[in-house]
N, CA, C and O of each residue as an XYZ file, in Angstrom:
832
protein
N      -8.494    -11.678    -16.072
C      -7.482    -11.019    -15.247
C      -8.110     -9.811    -14.546
O      -8.611     -8.892    -15.193
N      -8.072     -9.835    -13.215
C      -8.725     -8.757    -12.472
C      -7.953     -7.444    -12.615
O      -6.722     -7.438    -12.574
N      -8.674     -6.335    -12.781
C      -7.987     -5.043    -12.835
C      -7.469     -4.637    -11.468
O      -7.979     -5.069    -10.434
N      -6.450     -3.803    -11.487
C      -5.908     -3.234    -10.256
C      -6.242     -1.759    -10.179
O      -6.286     -1.059    -11.190
N      -6.478     -1.297     -8.952
C      -6.644      0.121     -8.648
C      -5.623      0.471     -7.573
O      -5.614     -0.120     -6.493
N      -4.762      1.442     -7.883
C      -3.658      1.759     -6.977
C      -3.761      3.195     -6.493
O      -3.841      4.129     -7.291
N      -3.757      3.360     -5.181
C      -3.660      4.673     -4.554
C      -2.222      4.822     -4.050
O      -1.758      4.026     -3.234
N      -1.525      5.844     -4.543
C      -0.130      6.030     -4.187
C       0.807      5.505     -5.253
O       1.916      5.065     -4.950
N       0.361      5.550     -6.517
C       1.137      4.941     -7.608
C       2.212      5.852     -8.177
O       2.974      5.430     -9.046
N       2.291      7.081     -7.711
C       3.225      8.029     -8.310
C       4.684      7.754     -8.001
O       5.572      8.166     -8.748
N       4.933      7.057     -6.895
C       6.320      6.812     -6.495
C       6.357      5.596     -5.573
O       5.322      5.048     -5.193
N       7.575      5.190     -5.225
C       7.755      4.143     -4.223
C       7.131      2.814     -4.594
O       7.156      2.401     -5.754
N       6.567      2.144     -3.589
C       5.986      0.811     -3.778
C       4.886      0.843     -4.834
O       4.803     -0.049     -5.678
N       4.045      1.869     -4.786
C       2.956      1.966     -5.748
C       3.446      2.051     -7.176
O       2.843      1.481     -8.085
N       4.547      2.769     -7.371
C       5.116      2.897     -8.721
C       5.655      1.561     -9.204
O       5.541      1.241    -10.387
N       6.241      0.778     -8.307
C       6.699     -0.560     -8.680
C       5.517     -1.477     -9.019
O       5.637     -2.349     -9.880
N       4.383     -1.285     -8.349
C       3.186     -2.057     -8.683
C       2.713     -1.766    -10.105
O       2.246     -2.662    -10.809
N       2.839     -0.514    -10.518
C       2.483     -0.147    -11.894
C       3.314     -0.966    -12.878
O       2.781     -1.499    -13.850
N       4.616     -1.065    -12.627
C       5.507     -1.826    -13.499
C       5.083     -3.287    -13.573
O       5.060     -3.880    -14.652
N       4.746     -3.865    -12.421
C       4.313     -5.273    -12.399
C       3.026     -5.448    -13.196
O       2.896     -6.402    -13.964
N       2.082     -4.541    -13.020
C       0.818     -4.627    -13.760
C       1.068     -4.586    -15.265
O       0.448     -5.329    -16.026
N       1.977     -3.716    -15.684
C       2.268     -3.622    -17.112
C       2.943     -4.892    -17.625
O       2.657     -5.346    -18.733
N       3.823     -5.453    -16.833
C       4.480     -6.697    -17.235
C       3.471     -7.830    -17.394
O       3.672     -8.741    -18.197
N       2.387     -7.767    -16.626
C       1.344     -8.790    -16.688
C       0.260     -8.441    -17.701
O      -0.706     -9.187    -17.865
N       0.421     -7.296    -18.388
C      -0.630     -6.793    -19.294
C      -1.975     -6.699    -18.581
O      -3.022     -7.037    -19.132
N      -1.908     -6.233    -17.350
C      -3.095     -6.153    -16.502
C      -3.691     -4.749    -16.574
O      -2.945     -3.770    -16.539
N      -5.013     -4.625    -16.673
C      -5.627     -3.291    -16.615
C      -5.347     -2.644    -15.264
O      -5.517     -3.278    -14.222
N      -4.918     -1.388    -15.278
C      -4.579     -0.727    -14.019
C      -5.005      0.729    -14.068
O      -4.821      1.420    -15.070
N      -5.578      1.176    -12.961
C      -6.009      2.564    -12.789
C      -5.281      3.136    -11.590
O      -5.091      2.451    -10.585
N      -4.872      4.399    -11.694
C      -4.141      5.042    -10.595
C      -4.740      6.414    -10.316
O      -4.990      7.191    -11.237
N      -4.967      6.704     -9.041
C      -5.380      8.048     -8.627
C      -4.111      8.825     -8.282
O      -3.366      8.441     -7.381
N      -3.873      9.913     -9.001
C      -2.627     10.663     -8.884
C      -2.930     12.141     -8.653
O      -3.731     12.742     -9.369
N      -2.281     12.715     -7.648
C      -2.446     14.134     -7.375
C      -1.401     14.974     -8.098
O      -1.709     16.051     -8.609
N      -0.158     14.480     -8.140
C       0.949     15.230     -8.722
C       0.837     15.279    -10.240
O       0.724     14.239    -10.890
N       0.867     16.476    -10.805
C       0.647     16.632    -12.248
C       1.712     15.940    -13.082
O       1.392     15.260    -14.057
N       2.982     16.109    -12.707
C       4.061     15.508    -13.473
C       3.981     13.985    -13.455
O       4.189     13.333    -14.478
N       3.677     13.422    -12.283
C       3.531     11.967    -12.185
C       2.345     11.494    -13.022
O       2.411     10.445    -13.662
N       1.264     12.268    -13.016
C       0.085     11.908    -13.803
C       0.410     11.883    -15.292
O       0.002     10.968    -16.007
N       1.147     12.893    -15.756
C       1.534     12.957    -17.173
C       2.402     11.759    -17.540
O       2.215     11.133    -18.583
N       3.359     11.451    -16.660
C       4.272     10.330    -16.928
C       3.517      9.008    -17.040
O       3.735      8.239    -17.977
N       2.626      8.746    -16.076
C       1.905      7.476    -16.094
C       0.929      7.410    -17.264
O       0.754      6.353    -17.871
N       0.295      8.534    -17.582
C      -0.621      8.563    -18.735
C       0.120      8.224    -20.020
O      -0.404      7.515    -20.879
N       1.350      8.737    -20.147
C       2.141      8.479    -21.351
C       2.520      7.009    -21.479
O       2.851      6.536    -22.566
N       2.470      6.289    -20.356
C       2.776      4.862    -20.353
C       1.535      4.014    -20.633
O       1.613      2.787    -20.691
N       0.406      4.669    -20.802
C      -0.825      3.943    -21.085
C      -1.634      3.585    -19.856
O      -2.587      2.810    -19.943
N      -1.263      4.143    -18.702
C      -2.012      3.883    -17.469
C      -3.275      4.744    -17.458
O      -3.247      5.904    -17.871
N      -4.370      4.176    -16.987
C      -5.598      4.944    -16.808
C      -5.451      5.792    -15.548
O      -5.596      5.288    -14.435
N      -5.166      7.060    -15.723
C      -4.891      7.958    -14.596
C      -6.111      8.813    -14.291
O      -6.709      9.420    -15.179
N      -6.462      8.843    -13.016
C      -7.489      9.759    -12.521
C      -6.778     10.816    -11.699
O      -6.131     10.503    -10.699
N      -6.895     12.071    -12.118
C      -6.277     13.160    -11.356
C      -7.139     13.465    -10.151
O      -8.339     13.713    -10.272
N      -6.508     13.443     -8.976
C      -7.278     13.731     -7.780
C      -6.477     13.456     -6.531
O      -5.286     13.148     -6.583
N      -7.160     13.574     -5.402
C      -6.541     13.479     -4.085
C      -7.166     12.312     -3.329
O      -8.389     12.189     -3.267
N      -6.324     11.455     -2.754
C      -6.818     10.286     -2.032
C      -7.518     10.649     -0.729
O      -8.073      9.774     -0.065
N      -7.503     11.928     -0.352
C      -8.271     12.362      0.815
C      -9.630     12.948      0.407
O     -10.413     13.371      1.258
N      -9.896     12.965     -0.893
C     -11.147     13.531     -1.410
C     -12.055     12.389     -1.852
O     -11.737     11.664     -2.795
N     -13.186     12.232     -1.167
C     -14.043     11.070     -1.426
C     -14.580     11.052     -2.852
O     -14.720      9.982     -3.445
N     -14.878     12.202     -3.400
C     -15.393     12.242     -4.782
C     -14.327     11.768     -5.764
O     -14.639     11.070     -6.729
N     -13.075     12.141     -5.525
C     -11.994     11.683     -6.395
C     -11.820     10.167     -6.275
O     -11.588      9.485     -7.274
N     -11.930      9.650     -5.068
C     -11.828      8.202     -4.859
C     -12.966      7.495     -5.591
O     -12.751      6.471     -6.239
N     -14.171      8.042     -5.486
C     -15.325      7.443     -6.162
C     -15.125      7.409     -7.673
O     -15.482      6.432     -8.331
N     -14.548      8.485     -8.221
C     -14.278      8.511     -9.655
C     -13.299      7.418    -10.049
O     -13.496      6.729    -11.050
N     -12.244      7.262     -9.261
C     -11.247      6.228     -9.541
C     -11.866      4.835     -9.466
O     -11.585      3.984    -10.310
N     -12.700      4.601     -8.467
C     -13.352      3.307     -8.310
C     -14.257      3.018     -9.510
O     -14.283      1.899    -10.022
N     -14.987      4.024     -9.946
C     -15.889      3.862    -11.083
C     -15.124      3.500    -12.359
O     -15.583      2.693    -13.167
N     -13.955      4.111    -12.520
C     -13.170      3.897    -13.738
C     -12.308      2.638    -13.706
O     -11.757      2.240    -14.732
N     -12.188      2.018    -12.551
C     -11.215      0.924    -12.390
C     -11.663     -0.399    -13.002
O     -10.850     -1.311    -13.154
N     -12.922     -0.516    -13.350
C     -13.403     -1.775    -13.897
C     -14.145     -2.591    -12.855
O     -14.326     -2.152    -11.719
N     -14.571     -3.777    -13.250
C     -15.413     -4.602    -12.394
C     -14.601     -5.251    -11.276
O     -13.625     -5.956    -11.530
N     -15.015     -5.004    -10.051
C     -14.443     -5.624     -8.843
C     -12.919     -5.652     -8.858
O     -12.318     -6.726     -8.845
N     -12.293     -4.483     -8.885
C     -10.825     -4.451     -8.934
C     -10.205     -4.878     -7.612
O     -10.841     -4.833     -6.559
N      -8.943     -5.295     -7.697
C      -8.112     -5.466     -6.510
C      -7.491     -4.111     -6.218
O      -6.905     -3.485     -7.101
N      -7.621     -3.659     -4.975
C      -7.216     -2.303     -4.622
C      -5.998     -2.348     -3.701
O      -5.928     -3.143     -2.764
N      -5.042     -1.466     -4.000
C      -3.849     -1.311     -3.177
C      -3.785      0.127     -2.690
O      -4.013      1.056     -3.466
N      -3.478      0.317     -1.423
C      -3.214      1.662     -0.916
C      -1.819      1.700     -0.314
O      -1.523      1.023      0.670
N      -0.968      2.514     -0.936
C       0.387      2.726     -0.422
C       0.573      4.181     -0.012
O       1.701      4.645      0.154
N      -0.545      4.906      0.152
C      -0.459      6.337      0.443
C       0.064      6.568      1.854
O      -0.037      5.696      2.718
N       0.620      7.742      2.074
C       1.113      8.082      3.395
C       1.503      9.536      3.467
O       1.676     10.204      2.447
N       1.640     10.017      4.688
C       2.017     11.402      4.899
C       0.816     12.274      5.187
O      -0.182     12.231      4.467
N       0.912     13.063      6.238
C      -0.170     13.998      6.570
C      -1.488     13.283      6.802
O      -1.538     12.242      7.458
N      -2.558     13.856      6.255
C      -3.896     13.293      6.448
C      -4.103     11.969      5.730
O      -5.027     11.223      6.055
N      -3.243     11.673      4.751
C      -3.436     10.451      3.967
C      -3.327      9.204      4.828
O      -4.057      8.236      4.612
N      -2.420      9.214      5.808
C      -2.221      8.037      6.654
C      -3.518      7.568      7.291
O      -3.786      6.369      7.368
N      -4.306      8.507      7.740
C      -5.518      8.180      8.481
C      -6.763      8.458      7.652
O      -7.483      7.534      7.273
N      -7.015      9.740      7.370
C      -8.272     10.117      6.724
C      -8.350      9.635      5.282
O      -9.421      9.248      4.817
N      -7.220      9.656      4.565
C      -7.237      9.171      3.193
C      -7.596      7.697      3.137
O      -8.455      7.294      2.354
N      -6.947      6.898      3.957
C      -7.238      5.468      3.951
C      -8.652      5.169      4.456
O      -9.299      4.251      3.953
N      -9.134      5.919      5.427
C     -10.514      5.736      5.871
C     -11.495      6.029      4.743
O     -12.475      5.306      4.563
N     -11.232      7.083      3.988
C     -12.115      7.437      2.870
C     -12.092      6.354      1.796
O     -13.126      6.036      1.208
N     -10.918      5.790      1.543
C     -10.822      4.684      0.574
C     -11.639      3.490      1.055
O     -12.399      2.906      0.282
N     -11.489      3.126      2.321
C     -12.219      1.987      2.887
C     -13.727      2.213      2.782
O     -14.457      1.324      2.345
N     -14.194      3.385      3.176
C     -15.621      3.694      3.097
C     -16.145      3.569      1.673
O     -17.205      2.986      1.443
N     -15.402      4.117      0.723
C     -15.844      4.108     -0.669
C     -15.902      2.692     -1.219
O     -16.841      2.340     -1.933
N     -14.902      1.875     -0.889
C     -14.904      0.492     -1.371
C     -16.085     -0.287     -0.797
O     -16.721     -1.067     -1.506
N     -16.375     -0.079      0.478
C     -17.527     -0.758      1.080
C     -18.817     -0.363      0.370
O     -19.647     -1.212      0.046
N     -18.970      0.926      0.136
C     -20.194      1.409     -0.514
C     -20.326      0.880     -1.937
O     -21.434      0.640     -2.418
N     -19.190      0.699     -2.606
C     -19.203      0.198     -3.984
C     -19.228     -1.335     -4.042
O     -19.255     -1.921     -5.124
N     -19.220     -1.970     -2.877
C     -19.222     -3.428     -2.757
C     -18.007     -4.060     -3.451
O     -18.101     -5.115     -4.078
N     -16.877     -3.378     -3.316
C     -15.587     -3.921     -3.754
C     -14.938     -4.556     -2.537
O     -14.875     -3.943     -1.471
N     -14.458     -5.777     -2.689
C     -14.163     -6.566     -1.489
C     -12.693     -6.635     -1.099
O     -12.386     -6.967      0.046
N     -11.771     -6.333     -2.016
C     -10.366     -6.661     -1.747
C      -9.492     -5.417     -1.655
O      -9.417     -4.625     -2.595
N      -8.826     -5.252     -0.499
C      -7.907     -4.143     -0.287
C      -6.644     -4.638      0.396
O      -6.703     -5.330      1.412
N      -5.504     -4.275     -0.172
C      -4.206     -4.510      0.461
C      -3.671     -3.160      0.900
O      -3.437     -2.278      0.073
N      -3.478     -2.997      2.200
C      -3.071     -1.726      2.790
C      -1.628     -1.814      3.276
O      -1.282     -2.684      4.076
N      -0.795     -0.904      2.785
C       0.601     -0.855      3.209
C       0.747      0.197      4.304
O       0.438      1.370      4.094
N       1.222     -0.233      5.479
C       1.448      0.696      6.598
C       2.941      0.656      6.953
O       3.770      1.000      6.110
N       3.296      0.258      8.140
C       4.721      0.142      8.475
C       4.884     -0.669      9.748
O       3.974     -0.759     10.572
N       6.066     -1.257      9.891
C       6.405     -1.894     11.161
C       6.324     -0.836     12.265
O       6.759      0.302     12.090
N       5.767     -1.234     13.385
C       5.532     -0.293     14.478
C       4.067      0.024     14.660
O       3.668      0.582     15.682
N       3.253     -0.332     13.660
C       1.816     -0.082     13.775
C       1.154     -1.109     14.688
O       1.673     -2.203     14.910
N      -0.003     -0.723     15.205
C      -0.785     -1.641     16.014
C      -0.013     -2.168     17.202
O       0.646     -1.420     17.924
N      -0.110     -3.487     17.389
C       0.510     -4.114     18.570
C       2.035     -4.096     18.502
O       2.700     -4.361     19.503
N       2.602     -3.782     17.321
C       4.064     -3.753     17.236
C       4.652     -2.400     17.648
O       5.865     -2.205     17.583
N       3.796     -1.471     18.071
C       4.263     -0.152     18.539
C       5.324     -0.291     19.626
O       6.315      0.438     19.644
N       5.099     -1.231     20.523
C       5.997     -1.368     21.681
C       7.402     -1.794     21.286
O       8.332     -1.689     22.086
N       7.565     -2.280     20.046
C       8.890     -2.715     19.609
C       9.726     -1.567     19.052
O      10.921     -1.738     18.809
N       9.115     -0.401     18.845
C       9.865      0.743     18.310
C      10.749      1.354     19.395
O      10.371      1.413     20.565
N      11.914      1.799     18.989
C      12.810      2.482     19.916
C      12.275      3.872     20.232
O      11.496      4.416     19.449
N      12.667      4.459     21.352
C      12.245      5.836     21.644
C      12.606      6.800     20.509
O      11.839      7.714     20.207
N      13.764      6.600     19.882
C      14.169      7.473     18.781
C      13.213      7.333     17.596
O      12.819      8.330     16.991
N      12.841      6.089     17.264
C      11.912      5.861     16.159
C      10.554      6.487     16.456
O       9.928      7.078     15.576
N      10.104      6.352     17.701
C       8.815      6.947     18.069
C       8.844      8.462     17.926
O       7.860      9.074     17.511
N       9.981      9.064     18.271
C      10.076     10.525     18.173
C      10.183     10.985     16.721
O       9.711     12.068     16.373
N      10.808     10.154     15.869
C      11.011     10.552     14.471
C       9.760     10.391     13.623
O       9.375     11.308     12.897
N       9.125      9.227     13.712
C       7.959      9.004     12.836
C       6.777      8.379     13.578
O       5.905      7.761     12.969
N       6.762      8.548     14.891
C       5.698      7.965     15.694
C       4.313      8.479     15.357
O       3.345      7.718     15.387
N       4.203      9.782     15.032
C       2.891     10.337     14.730
C       2.296      9.687     13.490
O       1.109      9.364     13.458
N       3.123      9.496     12.473
C       2.659      8.827     11.262
C       2.244      7.393     11.557
O       1.222      6.926     11.055
N       3.028      6.693     12.367
C       2.711      5.308     12.716
C       1.385      5.243     13.469
O       0.593      4.328     13.245
N       1.139      6.191     14.347
C      -0.128      6.207     15.090
C      -1.311      6.395     14.152
O      -2.345      5.744     14.306
N      -1.154      7.289     13.177
C      -2.239      7.511     12.215
C      -2.463      6.281     11.339
O      -3.603      5.919     11.045
N      -1.369      5.643     10.924
C      -1.510      4.413     10.139
C      -2.200      3.324     10.973
O      -2.975      2.528     10.442
N      -1.914      3.296     12.270
C      -2.548      2.314     13.154
C      -4.054      2.524     13.213
O      -4.820      1.562     13.261
N      -4.473      3.774     13.211
C      -5.913      4.070     13.190
C      -6.551      3.534     11.908
O      -7.645      2.972     11.935
N      -5.849      3.716     10.785
C      -6.360      3.192      9.515
C      -6.450      1.669      9.550
O      -7.418      1.085      9.062
N      -5.441      1.035     10.128
C      -5.475     -0.426     10.257
C      -6.703     -0.883     11.054
O      -7.406     -1.807     10.646
N      -6.948     -0.239     12.175
C      -8.095     -0.620     13.015
C      -9.406     -0.432     12.270
O     -10.317     -1.254     12.368
N      -9.486      0.660     11.525
C     -10.698      0.932     10.756
C     -10.908     -0.157      9.705
O     -12.032     -0.614      9.496
N      -9.838     -0.565      9.053
C      -9.934     -1.605      8.033
C     -10.314     -2.948      8.643
O     -11.108     -3.691      8.067
N      -9.751     -3.258      9.804
C     -10.024     -4.543     10.439
C     -11.470     -4.681     10.887
O     -11.965     -5.795     11.057
N     -12.142     -3.568     11.075
C     -13.554     -3.614     11.472
C     -14.483     -3.351     10.291
O     -15.675     -3.111     10.480
N     -13.945     -3.396      9.081
C     -14.748     -3.206      7.871
C     -15.242     -4.560      7.352
O     -14.960     -5.605      7.938
N     -15.975     -4.519      6.256
C     -16.466     -5.743      5.614
C     -15.506     -6.255      4.547
O     -15.798     -7.255      3.891
N     -14.374     -5.595      4.360
C     -13.476     -5.923      3.254
C     -12.624     -7.160      3.548
O     -12.335     -7.482      4.700
N     -12.236     -7.836      2.478
C     -11.228     -8.891      2.570
C      -9.872     -8.204      2.496
O      -9.339     -7.969      1.412
N      -9.335     -7.894      3.638
C      -8.133     -7.058      3.695
C      -6.889     -7.891      3.934
O      -6.956     -9.000      4.464
N      -5.761     -7.342      3.536
C      -4.448     -7.778      4.008
C      -3.685     -6.517      4.388
O      -3.638     -5.557      3.619
N      -3.093     -6.521      5.564
C      -2.294     -5.389      6.032
C      -0.824     -5.784      5.932
O      -0.412     -6.829      6.434
N      -0.045     -4.933      5.278
C       1.372     -5.193      5.050
C       2.177     -4.123      5.759
O       1.997     -2.931      5.512
N       3.068     -4.553      6.642
C       3.918     -3.633      7.402
C       5.377     -3.836      6.996
O       6.064     -4.679      7.573
N       5.857     -3.080      6.017
C       7.263     -3.230      5.634
C       8.186     -2.682      6.713
O       7.809     -1.809      7.495
N       9.404     -3.214      6.735
C      10.451     -2.616      7.541
C      10.912     -1.318      6.896
O      10.190     -0.738      6.085
N      12.095     -0.862      7.246
C      12.617      0.356      6.648
C      12.728      0.203      5.135
O      13.378     -0.723      4.649
N      12.101      1.103      4.393
C      12.059      0.988      2.937
C      13.304      1.583      2.302
O      13.769      2.651      2.699
N      13.833      0.886      1.320
C      15.049      1.325      0.654
C      14.905      1.178     -0.854
O      14.123      0.362     -1.342
N      15.678      1.986     -1.586
C      15.737      1.858     -3.041
C      16.833      0.887     -3.473
O      17.106      0.750     -4.665
N      17.460      0.217     -2.515
C      18.431     -0.804     -2.877
C      17.763     -1.846     -3.769
O      16.555     -2.066     -3.685
N      18.552     -2.478     -4.614
C      17.996     -3.498     -5.501
C      17.369     -4.620     -4.679
O      17.907     -5.043     -3.656
N      16.237     -5.080     -5.149
C      15.594     -6.189     -4.467
C      16.392     -7.468     -4.626
O      17.069     -7.669     -5.634
N      16.308     -8.327     -3.630
C      17.020     -9.608     -3.683
C      16.085    -10.751     -4.070
O      16.535    -11.831     -4.453
N      14.777    -10.501     -3.965
C      13.828    -11.579     -4.179
C      13.682    -12.487     -2.976
O      12.998    -13.508     -3.041
N      14.327    -12.115     -1.869
C      14.305    -12.959     -0.676
C      13.580    -12.294      0.499
O      13.771    -12.678      1.653
N      12.767    -11.318      0.199
C      11.927    -10.695      1.229
C      11.050    -11.767      1.879
O      10.504    -12.633      1.195
N      10.924    -11.698      3.191
C      10.147    -12.692      3.928
C       8.940    -12.040      4.604
O       8.988    -10.881      5.019
N       7.864    -12.809      4.704
C       6.686    -12.388      5.470
C       6.781    -12.956      6.884
O       7.103    -14.128      7.082
N       6.496    -12.109      7.846
C       6.530    -12.536      9.244
C       5.213    -12.165      9.919
O       4.633    -11.115      9.643
N       4.756    -13.030     10.795
C       3.608    -12.691     11.638
C       4.056    -12.676     13.092
O       3.356    -13.133     13.996
N       5.246    -12.135     13.277
C       5.821    -11.958     14.608
C       6.571    -10.636     14.601
O       6.721    -10.002     13.557
N       7.035    -10.230     15.758
C       7.730     -8.948     15.873
C       9.118     -9.058     15.244
O       9.917     -9.913     15.628
N       9.392     -8.198     14.290
C      10.632     -8.263     13.525
C      11.012     -6.855     13.083
O      10.139     -6.013     12.869
N      12.291     -6.601     12.948
C      12.742     -5.320     12.410
C      13.809     -5.579     11.348
O      14.465     -6.620     11.355
N      13.969     -4.641     10.456
C      14.938     -4.768      9.386
C      14.566     -3.839      8.255
O      13.762     -2.924      8.433
N      15.148     -4.070      7.088
C      14.841     -3.238      5.934
C      14.393     -4.118      4.779
O      14.529     -5.341      4.813
N      13.855     -3.463      3.755
C      13.345     -4.190      2.594
C      13.281     -3.219      1.419
O      13.013     -2.032      1.601
N      13.525     -3.728      0.223
C      13.452     -2.855     -0.947
C      11.994     -2.631     -1.343
O      11.152     -3.516     -1.191
N      11.718     -1.447     -1.848
C      10.368     -1.131     -2.296
C       9.919     -2.078     -3.408
O       8.754     -2.470     -3.467
N      10.836     -2.434     -4.271
C      10.508     -3.341     -5.375
C      10.048     -4.698     -4.839
O       9.071     -5.260     -5.335
N      10.744     -5.224     -3.833
C      10.353     -6.522     -3.284
C       9.022     -6.450     -2.541
O       8.263     -7.419     -2.541
N       8.731     -5.314     -1.909
C       7.417     -5.149     -1.275
C       6.319     -5.218     -2.337
O       5.300     -5.880     -2.139
N       6.530     -4.535     -3.460
C       5.549     -4.580     -4.545
C       5.366     -6.001     -5.073
O       4.245     -6.419     -5.365
N       6.464     -6.738     -5.194
C       6.377     -8.127     -5.654
C       5.548     -8.971     -4.685
O       4.741     -9.799     -5.105
N       5.754     -8.753     -3.393
C       4.967     -9.475     -2.392
C       3.488     -9.123     -2.480
O       2.630     -9.999     -2.378
N       3.192     -7.849     -2.669
C       1.810     -7.421     -2.810
C       1.141     -8.106     -3.993
O       0.007     -8.575     -3.894
N       1.852     -8.159     -5.107
C       1.309     -8.796     -6.302
C       1.032    -10.280     -6.044
O       0.024    -10.818     -6.504
N       1.935    -10.937     -5.305
C       1.740    -12.351     -4.996
C       0.530    -12.579     -4.090
O      -0.169    -13.584     -4.219
N       0.289    -11.644     -3.178
C      -0.807    -11.795     -2.219
C      -2.153    -11.340     -2.769
O      -3.197    -11.649     -2.194
N      -2.133    -10.614     -3.870
C      -3.333     -9.923     -4.352
C      -4.566    -10.821     -4.412
O      -5.642    -10.425     -3.966
N      -4.416    -12.036     -4.962
C      -5.563    -12.933     -5.131
C      -5.424    -14.210     -4.305
O      -6.100    -15.203     -4.571
N      -4.555    -14.181     -3.313
C      -4.329    -15.345     -2.456
C      -5.263    -15.270     -1.250
O      -5.048    -14.475     -0.335
N      -6.290    -16.096     -1.259
C      -7.292    -16.037     -0.193
C      -6.724    -16.405      1.170
O      -7.302    -16.050      2.198
N      -5.609    -17.107      1.190
C      -4.988    -17.447      2.479
C      -4.432    -16.208      3.187
O      -4.162    -16.245      4.387
N      -4.265    -15.122      2.448
C      -3.753    -13.891      3.064
C      -4.879    -12.960      3.517
O      -4.608    -11.901      4.084
N      -6.126    -13.334      3.278
C      -7.251    -12.497      3.700
C      -7.265    -12.376      5.228
O      -7.035    -13.355      5.939
N      -7.534    -11.182      5.715
C      -7.652    -10.912      7.147
C      -6.377    -11.245      7.910
O      -6.426    -11.670      9.064
N      -5.234    -11.047      7.254
C      -3.940    -11.297      7.873
C      -3.105    -10.012      7.881
O      -3.309     -9.098      7.082
N      -2.162     -9.990      8.818
C      -1.204     -8.884      8.918
C       0.198     -9.475      8.793
O       0.549    -10.418      9.502
N       0.991     -8.913      7.888
C       2.348     -9.404      7.670
C       3.356     -8.273      7.796
O       3.160     -7.185      7.254
N       4.435     -8.545      8.517
C       5.613     -7.675      8.455
C       6.502     -8.196      7.333
O       6.653     -9.406      7.164
N       7.089     -7.281      6.567
C       7.980     -7.670      5.477
C       9.388     -7.158      5.751
O       9.593     -5.959      5.937
N      10.340     -8.057      5.776
C      11.744     -7.714      6.002
C      12.587     -8.619      5.107
O      12.246     -9.781      4.886
N      13.675     -8.084      4.604
C      14.608     -8.869      3.802
C      15.841     -9.173      4.646
O      16.642     -8.273      4.899
N      16.013    -10.409      5.085
C      17.154    -10.738      5.960
C      18.505    -10.577      5.263
O      19.544    -10.549      5.921
N      18.492    -10.470      3.927
C      19.763    -10.340      3.191
C      20.201     -8.887      3.032
O      21.350     -8.628      2.674
N      19.318     -7.951      3.288
C      19.658     -6.541      3.127
C      20.100     -5.953      4.456
O      19.502     -6.218      5.499
N      21.146     -5.159      4.403
C      21.627     -4.467      5.585
C      21.582     -2.970      5.316
O      21.847     -2.543      4.193
N      21.253     -2.163      6.323
C      21.258     -0.706      6.126
C      22.606     -0.239      5.603
O      23.651     -0.724      6.036
N      22.578      0.710      4.663
C      23.825      1.176      4.041
C      24.739      1.866      5.043
O      25.934      2.030      4.796
N      24.160      2.276      6.196
C      24.991      2.965      7.200
C      25.571      1.986      8.228
O      26.318      2.385      9.122
N      25.218      0.692      8.092
C      25.725     -0.277      9.093
C      27.148     -0.699      8.769
O      27.734     -1.502      9.495
């Protein structure tokens, strides 16, 4: 059973990945900056490396501790993490000859930018642009990557009916279902070098 290395495991999709790894009795390592989150995950038996995903030395430490040829997930975001953090992760994995990375960005990245409304571009466009830079950097790397672009993320209960799309789509999806999809794709070679949008057609925004 291949070990997992998760960047962004303290909350959201990454935290749901931790739960899946534990259910599978899978070895898992997490790089965590927040002290309280680190304490919580350590108490659960997770191999926690305290550090910052924008710090290359911290990333190198996490990679070293993760075990042989881990499957790597990056769900980090916000500020420099969207761009520089993910670039540093990609560089470190290449140097360590680790081949598999699943990168979570968002709908609106890359060629799907044109599908965002003017309001969406004004609200979170800067983050989407930085995530797009990370996507481009990953696509020109040597890694066996999969890029995952979830729709609007919600804490609503997952339905198990999240769908993968390779076309322009908008909607919402639960964080739990995104994590489930990531776990399914982790060792699926058919998903290598692919980009998927994830939307749950059964979920509707709570404000609709």
